[in-house]
N, C-alpha and C positions, 0 to 999 in steps of 0.2 A: 470510428472519430468521435470527435465531441466540437459541439459547434464551437465558433471563438474560441477554441485551444487546440496552440500548433502540437502536434506529435515530437515533432524536435524538442519543445519545452519539458514535456513529462519525460523522455526519454533523459533528456540533459540532469532534471532534476532527482530521474531513480538512480541514475549511476552517480550524480554527485554525493547522494544520499550513503549510497552505498561504500561509497570512497573514504567519506567520513567516517562512517562507524569502522571499517579498517584501520584507517589510522588514527583514532582517538584514542587516549589513556587517561587515567586517571591519576590522582598523586595521594599515596596511601601510606601510611608509616614513613613516610620519609624517601619514597621511592615511588616508580611509574609504573605501574600496571598498565597493560593493553587491555583495551576495553573489552577485546573478545576476550580474553586470559580470565574473566573475572565469572567464565560457564553461567551467565544467563540464560534462563528459558528461552528456548524461540517465540514466545509469544510478548515475552518481553523487548528483545530485538525487533520484531515485526512491528511494534510500537510505536518503536524511536523511529524507526523509519518509514512509516506512516505519515508522522511528524514531518520528519524532515523532508518528504517529498510533495507534502502539502504545502508548507513554506517556503522551498523552492518554486515551484511554479508560480505563488503568489508573488514572488520576486522577479522572476524570469518574465509572467504574462500582465503586465498592465489590465487594469479593469478585473482579476482575480483576486479573493481575498481569502485567505485561513480563516476556517471556523473556529471557535473554540470549541474544545473536548464536550461531547453532550449539548451540543447547540442544536437547535431545532435547523432542520435542512440537512445540507452535506457537508463533506468535511470542505467543498471550497465550492463556496459563490462567484458566480460568474456575469458577464453581461447576460440580459435579456430574462436573466431570473432563472441561469441555468443554474443545477445544484449538481455537485459531483463528490462520489464517495470512492475512499482509495481503502482499498482491502491488502494487505501483503500475505501472502503463504510459504512457508517452508517447504511444502507440499503441493498434489497438484489441486487441492481441496481450497476452494475460496468459502468460509466461514462466516455466519451473522447471525444473528439473534432472532430468533421467531417470533419472539415477541413484535419485533420492527423490521419485518418484510419491506425492503425498501424495492421500487419502480423509478427506475433512474440512468442517468450517465454512472458508469465505473472504470473506475483505473485499478487492474489487479496487477499487482508485482509479485512475481515469484522469485525467490531467494533460494541459495544453499541453504541447508542448516549446518554452521559452524560443526567442527568435531575437533576434537584438540586443539592445535594453536592456527588452524588453515583459516585466511580471511573467509568471510562473507563474498558470495558472486551471486552478482544479478545474472538469473537465468531465462527470465523473460518477464515482459511488459504490455500485455493486453488492454484494450478501452473499448467501451462501446455502452449500447443499451441494453439493460437485463427488467425484466417485467419479473412484477410477482410470482405468477406461475413458474418462473425458471428455478425458483428456491424447492431445496425439498427439505421438508422439517422432519427430524430425529426426535422420533416418540418419546416422551418422557427425560428429555433432556429442554436446554434452551436454545440448542444449537439449530441453526438452517444451514443448509449448504448450496452454494449455487449448480445445478445440475452440469457434471461433464462436457454434455454436447454443448452447452450454451457458450460456458468456457472457451471452449474450442472454436465457436463462430465468433466470439469479440474478436476485432481487428487487433492483427500480431504487431508489436512497435518493432519489437525489442526481441530475439536479434531481428533483425531486417535482412 
């Protein structure tokens, strides 16, 4: 649970973001190419999904504002100075930067990794409070991962 943020809005924004990615296309050399046919890397698709979800929540929930990428605080700023980080993944691991291990509220989205011309699918949405100690730092890399037990303990919003 995230204070002052309805679970329904989180799920609606996530489902809508997946729908938009699946239905989007680009005009290129006088023809329309489905977005997912571009064979983008998973992290690129996750970054677009991340921003769409943040934007959707800010439009569905008065009092919540989308933050610019790299801004201080979380991806969303809400009432009572609540900050929320959004993380997206095509596997069961939630990755972060070992230099900026965050404590606070998180929304974690798990999507299928698109293969061939299959659509992106929303597998799971979880949210809750994560502390600095819930991260495992990967030696000799910039990465850290939220411990799987912590991810499992977050409130599951989707599927319900």
